[in-house]
C-alpha positions, 0 to 999 in steps of 0.5 A: 723887845726881848722879854726876860732874856739878856741882849748881848752883842752880836758875835759872829764867831759864837753864833756859828758855834751853836749846835745844841738845842740847849744853847741859847746863844743866838736868841741872846745876840738877835736883838742886837743883830736887828738893831744893828742892820748888819744884814742889810744889803749883804750878798749871799757870801757875805751872808753865810761868812757873817751866819755860817751855813743855814739851819735845815727847816724844811717848813721854811721852803719859801725862804732863801735862808733860815737860822734856828734862834732858840727856844722861843722867849715866853714863860710857856715855851713850846716853839722855836724861833727862826731868823729868816732871811730873804735875797732879791734877784740880784742876790742880796738881803732884801728881807730879814724877820724873826719868825716862830714855828 
């Protein structure tokens, strides 16, 4: 479900360029990234090569990697959406999901 925002194909270079809070490129690409399952089984270095350095989000300390996506997709957007990624003991992506803060 994408709400009212368009779905754009995932573009690793564009994803890594997001720096401003008003840049909604990631929120537009996240559905495509999730559907493509590109993250499945990646090791840590492959994940960082694909998505870049993780965001600094201290309230997600129990997660291995966190990427800020943008403002939540709703009419009253008061929170942010994040991609959180967990890796297993072998250092491979084992789980990922979009969450709100």
